[in-house]
N, CA, C and O of each residue as an XYZ file, in Angstrom:
400
protein
N      97.508    115.823     54.888
C      97.874    114.601     55.576
C      99.386    114.529     55.788
O      99.841    114.070     56.836
N     100.173    114.982     54.797
C     101.630    114.912     54.923
C     102.118    115.784     56.075
O     103.089    115.435     56.745
N     101.452    116.918     56.313
C     101.849    117.780     57.431
C     101.598    117.097     58.767
O     102.400    117.227     59.692
N     100.501    116.378     58.873
C     100.192    115.662     60.117
C     101.239    114.576     60.368
O     101.695    114.404     61.498
N     101.619    113.850     59.328
C     102.651    112.817     59.474
C     103.999    113.431     59.848
O     104.740    112.873     60.657
N     104.310    114.585     59.252
C     105.557    115.272     59.600
C     105.545    115.701     61.065
O     106.550    115.564     61.762
N     104.430    116.209     61.524
C     104.307    116.625     62.923
C     104.453    115.419     63.846
O     105.115    115.512     64.879
N     103.847    114.293     63.489
C     103.974    113.076     64.304
C     105.440    112.662     64.395
O     105.916    112.295     65.469
N     106.160    112.720     63.267
C     107.575    112.368     63.272
C     108.374    113.312     64.171
O     109.174    112.863     64.992
N     108.162    114.590     64.017
C     108.915    115.580     64.790
C     108.591    115.470     66.278
O     109.495    115.556     67.110
N     107.331    115.282     66.623
C     106.945    115.156     68.039
C     107.516    113.861     68.631
O     107.942    113.844     69.786
N     107.524    112.786     67.849
C     108.119    111.531     68.337
C     109.593    111.724     68.639
O     110.070    111.298     69.690
N     110.316    112.358     67.734
C     111.711    112.663     68.000
C     111.817    113.605     69.196
O     112.728    113.486     70.015
N     110.884    114.532     69.282
C     110.887    115.505     70.371
C     110.771    114.866     71.744
O     111.338    115.373     72.711
N     110.049    113.764     71.842
C     109.950    113.062     73.119
C     111.211    112.246     73.390
O     111.576    112.038     74.547
N     111.872    111.789     72.346
C     113.055    110.943     72.503
C     114.289    111.733     72.912
O     115.059    111.264     73.751
N     114.501    112.914     72.346
C     115.729    113.655     72.610
C     115.897    114.078     74.062
O     117.003    113.941     74.585
N     114.879    114.580     74.744
C     115.099    114.933     76.159
C     115.528    113.723     76.994
O     116.359    113.854     77.892
N     114.970    112.559     76.704
C     115.373    111.356     77.446
C     116.839    111.028     77.158
O     117.574    110.612     78.053
N     117.258    111.217     75.915
C     118.647    110.965     75.543
C     119.589    111.963     76.209
O     120.676    111.592     76.652
N     119.177    113.222     76.281
C     119.989    114.256     76.935
C     120.149    113.936     78.416
O     121.248    114.044     78.959
N     119.068    113.544     79.067
C     119.133    113.186     80.493
C     120.061    111.995     80.694
O     120.860    111.976     81.630
N     119.955    111.009     79.820
C     120.825    109.833     79.912
C     122.295    110.234     79.743
O     123.154    109.759     80.486
N     122.585    111.096     78.781
C     123.960    111.567     78.565
C     124.475    112.328     79.772
O     125.629    112.165     80.170
N     123.630    113.152     80.352
C     124.022    113.946     81.517
C     124.367    113.044     82.701
O     125.378    113.246     83.374
N     123.528    112.062     82.942
C     123.729    111.166     84.078
C     124.877    110.183     83.855
O     125.586    109.836     84.800
N     125.063    109.737     82.622
C     126.076    108.713     82.332
C     127.492    109.246     82.535
O     128.368    108.502     82.975
N     127.727    110.498     82.228
C     129.039    111.126     82.391
C     130.142    110.384     81.628
O     131.296    110.376     82.054
N     129.786    109.768     80.509
C     130.737    109.076     79.661
C     130.233    109.101     78.223
O     129.040    109.260     77.964
N     131.178    108.938     77.292
C     130.801    108.876     75.878
C     130.639    107.446     75.400
O     130.322    107.212     74.233
N     130.849    106.510     76.268
C     130.711    105.102     75.876
C     129.284    104.859     75.371
O     128.303    105.203     76.030
N     129.205    104.266     74.203
C     127.902    103.987     73.612
C     127.337    105.140     72.788
O     126.232    105.030     72.258
N     128.077    106.242     72.672
C     127.616    107.396     71.895
C     128.423    107.487     70.615
O     129.591    107.099     70.581
N     127.807    107.993     69.572
C     128.475    108.177     68.296
C     128.453    109.659     67.932
O     127.394    110.239     67.694
N     129.639    110.256     67.894
C     129.727    111.663     67.533
C     129.270    111.890     66.091
O     128.594    112.878     65.803
N     129.633    110.988     65.193
C     129.218    111.159     63.795
C     127.694    111.077     63.662
O     127.104    111.802     62.862
N     127.060    110.206     64.434
C     125.599    110.114     64.415
C     124.975    111.426     64.900
O     124.036    111.931     64.286
N     125.495    111.973     65.998
C     124.954    113.229     66.521
C     125.112    114.362     65.519
O     124.190    115.155     65.324
N     126.292    114.445     64.874
C     126.497    115.493     63.876
C     125.583    115.301     62.671
O     125.093    116.279     62.106
N     125.354    114.073     62.278
C     124.472    113.798     61.147
C     123.032    114.237     61.462
O     122.374    114.858     60.627
N     122.557    113.917     62.643
C     121.216    114.337     63.058
C     121.148    115.864     63.161
O     120.174    116.478     62.725
N     122.190    116.472     63.740
C     122.266    117.926     63.885
C     122.170    118.589     62.509
O     121.407    119.535     62.317
N     122.955    118.077     61.553
C     122.923    118.602     60.190
C     121.545    118.392     59.555
O     121.057    119.254     58.825
N     120.929    117.258     59.833
C     119.591    116.984     59.308
C     118.566    117.995     59.774
O     117.711    118.427     59.001
N     118.652    118.375     61.047
C     117.721    119.392     61.552
C     118.001    120.757     60.925
O     117.070    121.517     60.659
N     119.277    121.073     60.687
C     119.597    122.327     59.997
C     118.952    122.323     58.612
O     118.363    123.320     58.193
N     119.065    121.200     57.906
C     118.455    121.088     56.574
C     116.934    121.190     56.658
O     116.309    121.836     55.817
N     116.330    120.552     57.674
C     114.880    120.616     57.834
C     114.392    122.029     58.108
O     113.373    122.461     57.569
N     115.132    122.748     58.952
C     114.770    124.137     59.263
C     114.932    125.001     58.016
O     114.068    125.821     57.705
N     116.042    124.814     57.306
C     116.271    125.582     56.072
C     115.187    125.290     55.041
O     114.762    126.186     54.311
N     114.739    124.032     54.982
C     113.693    123.690     54.003
C     112.397    124.434     54.302
O     111.665    124.808     53.385
N     112.116    124.646     55.573
C     110.899    125.393     55.925
C     111.008    126.845     55.487
O     110.054    127.417     54.960
N     112.191    127.446     55.712
C     112.374    128.847     55.334
C     112.400    129.052     53.827
O     112.084    130.144     53.354
N     112.766    128.037     53.067
C     112.825    128.177     51.610
C     111.560    127.681     50.906
O     111.451    127.783     49.684
N     110.608    127.146     51.671
C     109.353    126.647     51.103
C     108.349    127.804     51.067
O     107.839    128.234     52.101
N     108.080    128.289     49.868
C     107.198    129.454     49.726
C     105.799    129.195     50.262
O     105.211    130.072     50.895
N     105.258    128.013     50.022
C     103.907    127.692     50.501
C     103.875    127.683     52.028
O     102.921    128.176     52.632
N     104.914    127.124     52.656
C     104.968    127.099     54.119
C     105.079    128.520     54.667
O     104.369    128.886     55.603
N     105.966    129.312     54.086
C     106.169    130.675     54.583
C     104.923    131.529     54.376
O     104.647    132.420     55.179
N     104.168    131.270     53.309
C     102.931    132.029     53.067
C     101.897    131.743     54.149
O     101.079    132.602     54.478
N     101.939    130.533     54.700
C     100.981    130.144     55.747
C     101.655    130.065     57.115
O     101.146    129.398     58.016
N     102.791    130.736     57.277
C     103.583    130.626     58.507
C     102.787    130.958     59.764
O     102.941    130.295     60.790
N     101.930    131.990     59.691
C     101.164    132.379     60.884
C     100.207    131.288     61.353
O      99.752    131.320     62.496
N      99.894    130.316     60.483
C      99.038    129.200     60.873
C      99.821    127.915     61.103
O      99.304    126.977     61.711
N     101.069    127.859     60.619
C     101.844    126.616     60.710
C     103.188    126.812     61.400
O     104.105    126.017     61.190
N     103.325    127.846     62.215
C     104.579    128.149     62.894
C     105.033    127.010     63.802
O     106.231    126.826     64.020
N     104.083    126.251     64.327
C     104.394    125.207     65.306
C     105.268    124.102     64.725
O     106.014    123.462     65.466
N     105.195    123.862     63.414
C     106.050    122.844     62.791
C     107.513    123.270     62.917
O     108.363    122.475     63.318
N     107.801    124.511     62.578
C     109.161    125.035     62.698
C     109.594    125.062     64.161
O     110.757    124.801     64.467
N     108.681    125.370     65.051
C     108.991    125.382     66.482
C     109.533    124.029     66.935
O     110.522    123.969     67.665
N     108.887    122.943     66.506
C     109.344    121.606     66.914
C     110.671    121.236     66.258
O     111.487    120.548     66.871
N     110.898    121.677     65.035
C     112.205    121.460     64.405
C     113.300    122.155     65.232
O     114.342    121.567     65.522
N     113.047    123.390     65.597
C     114.038    124.156     66.366
C     114.234    123.556     67.748
O     115.363    123.474     68.232
N     113.162    123.139     68.384
C     113.269    122.516     69.706
C     114.118    121.246     69.638
O     114.990    121.044     70.483
N     113.879    120.403     68.659
C     114.669    119.184     68.492
C     116.127    119.516     68.173
O     117.042    118.866     68.679
N     116.337    120.524     67.338
C     117.689    120.982     67.010
C     118.430    121.391     68.286
O     119.602    121.058     68.456
N     117.760    122.098     69.163
C     118.376    122.510     70.430
C     118.677    121.309     71.329
O     119.696    121.293     72.019
N     117.806    120.316     71.323
C     118.051    119.103     72.124
C     119.281    118.354     71.610
O     120.108    117.898     72.399
N     119.399    118.230     70.291
C     120.564    117.558     69.717
C     121.821    118.375     70.002
O     122.874    117.811     70.297
N     121.716    119.698     69.916
C     122.843    120.571     70.253
C     123.270    120.401     71.699
O     124.463    120.390     72.003
N     122.299    120.270     72.588
C     122.601    120.032     74.002
C     123.302    118.692     74.173
O     124.258    118.583     74.941
N     122.832    117.674     73.462
C     123.461    116.362     73.551
C     124.885    116.406     72.998
O     125.769    115.725     73.517
N     125.113    117.195     71.957
C     126.469    117.366     71.433
C     127.380    118.015     72.479
O     128.516    117.583     72.670
N     126.885    119.036     73.143
C     127.672    119.687     74.200
C     127.987    118.698     75.314
O     129.107    118.665     75.824
N     127.003    117.897     75.689
C     127.229    116.888     76.725
C     128.229    115.832     76.267
O     128.993    115.308     77.077
N     128.227    115.519     74.976
C     129.209    114.568     74.456
C     130.621    115.069     74.742
O     131.467    114.319     75.228
N     130.869    116.347     74.435
C     132.209    116.893     74.641
C     132.540    117.020     76.132
O     133.686    116.816     76.533
N     131.550    117.351     76.944
C     131.777    117.352     78.394
C     132.147    115.954     78.858
O     133.109    115.771     79.604
N     131.377    114.970     78.413
C     131.619    113.592     78.829
C     132.944    113.062     78.285
O     133.610    112.271     78.953
N     133.335    113.485     77.087
C     134.626    113.089     76.527
C     135.749    113.612     77.416
O     136.721    112.906     77.685
N     135.607    114.847     77.867
C     136.582    115.440     78.782
C     136.618    114.665     80.101
O     137.695    114.411     80.642
N     135.460    114.294     80.612
C     135.399    113.507     81.845
C     136.041    112.132     81.643
O     136.723    111.629     82.536
N     135.826    111.528     80.481
C     136.466    110.242     80.177
C     137.985    110.369     80.203
O     138.679    109.509     80.746
N     138.499    111.454     79.609
C     139.950    111.658     79.601
C     140.479    111.870     81.017
O     141.527    111.332     81.374
N     139.762    112.648     81.823
C     140.178    112.871     83.219
C     140.172    111.579     83.999
O     141.087    111.323     84.782
N     139.167    110.766     83.801
C     139.070    109.492     84.509
C     140.158    108.512     84.083
O     140.633    107.721     84.897
N     140.552    108.559     82.819
C     141.593    107.643     82.357
C     142.966    108.051     82.909
O     143.829    107.194     83.102
N     143.176    109.338     83.164
C     144.421    109.822     83.729
C     144.555    109.411     85.187
O     145.640    109.046     85.639
N     143.455    109.471     85.918
C     143.493    109.175     87.345
C     143.559    107.679     87.622
O     143.889    107.266     88.734
N     143.248    106.871     86.623
C     143.282    105.402     86.846
C     144.648    104.912     86.749
O     144.887    103.715     86.904
């Protein structure tokens, strides 16, 4: 049951991050974004991925439960993309403030 709940959590986050990335891309600004929040989430996914690799029971059944790690990695990549967009948007904010 705990694995099903974990999958529900990861999939829920998985649906949220692409929408956030699209919003960041379109907004072209860092207003309303928190860099510390993004880094905290990014670090959390690193810890979650590491926990899977260090869990002997999970690794023993990896060929049947690989999809859990897949969603962790997918979410990690989405947060990484949002971090990259943050820095792009920060640069755009600085350019816009110079031209004003």
